[in-house]
Phi, psi and omega in degrees: 000112186251011181288151179267168181299332181291343181290343184244028180299335180264006182300139182281138177289353181262023176306144178302129183274049172274169179296331179292322182271354186296316181302314181297323180294317180294322176300313181300314180296312184292327176298321181292326181268356178228060187294340183262007182247133180260120179244149168267129185302324183242348187253349182273116187300315182297315182295321179299316180298314181296314181299315181295323179296313179295320179298315180297317179297315182296318181296322178295320179290320181299328180286347179278123181300330183289350180278347181294135179089352178279160180295108185292326178296319179294321179297314180296317179298319180293323176299318179293320178301313181294318180299317179298319178296314183291333180263015177060032173231060189295147171237153178285158177299325180295322177296315178297319181301324184294344181239013192267027171057040175098346178292135182277165178301320180294317180296319179293321178299316178294319179296320179298314180298320179297314182297313181300319179294314183295317180292326177294319178295321181293319183274345182074019179203169181291152181270127179284119182261346183086144180272138177252149179234155180303324181295340180297336186253349192301306185298322180293317178296317180297321178297320179300330183266357180066035181285151181287162178301324180298312181287327177297318179298316180295317181295321181295317178294318183296318183290328177292318179295327182298338181292346179283346183253153183275074179265107187273065177228161179293150179305325181292320178293321178296317179301316180296318181293321178296318177299319178300313180298310183300316182289330177292338179269001182252173176282345181251070183293139180252128177299147180304324180299318180294320179294321178298316180293321183287330185255342183078014179258133182299147182303317180298323179291322177296317179300315181294322179292322176299319179300321179287328181278333188309315181298345185250006188300326182295336180261335183278315184285129181302136182297330180288344183265321183213136178267182184299321179295320178300317182293329179294335181279352176295139178292140179285146183289000000 
């Protein structure tokens, strides 16, 4: 099969969730959450690994009698979420939700918990989900906001440095807060509302994360990007 992922842009999300149709459904889902990435349906090593991982997870879940009657769209979306995590290409639940054919964030969250529990029982041990870092989301979030290469570079460096500090916030919230700081220091300031929409993080959560990062901005923000005077002009949280 030599068709590329672009050949199925019109593929319906309501494809029959049989094992025969599963590959196409997973392609459709991943294409939706990675619109700027070009994959070969059969020749791209990463995509094959990801697809096979999600496929393997789904088949294991499908074999569980207790999965009957559950929301299949939520289960498939959760399989893709777990596969992305395990292959170090994480997506947020909200990103997965946006392409999940009507399954809600809550339903996907429940499906994810169910899958992890079932696979753990089968293996007799906890399921490794992979560690996520704020930097895993940075470039995609910056792209969503149309940020320049200069600001993307600064945000990427800043979020990496932030890992040195004990900021007890989720990596996604930290990424959003760093983007807020970086853009406030640029000529292309981004409204908090736009950052919230691009990252899927609530405005209040970004503010709280900014408050936690603020005491460390002089060490987090690259010196080549902003000097001491620039940092003084940042609004206090």
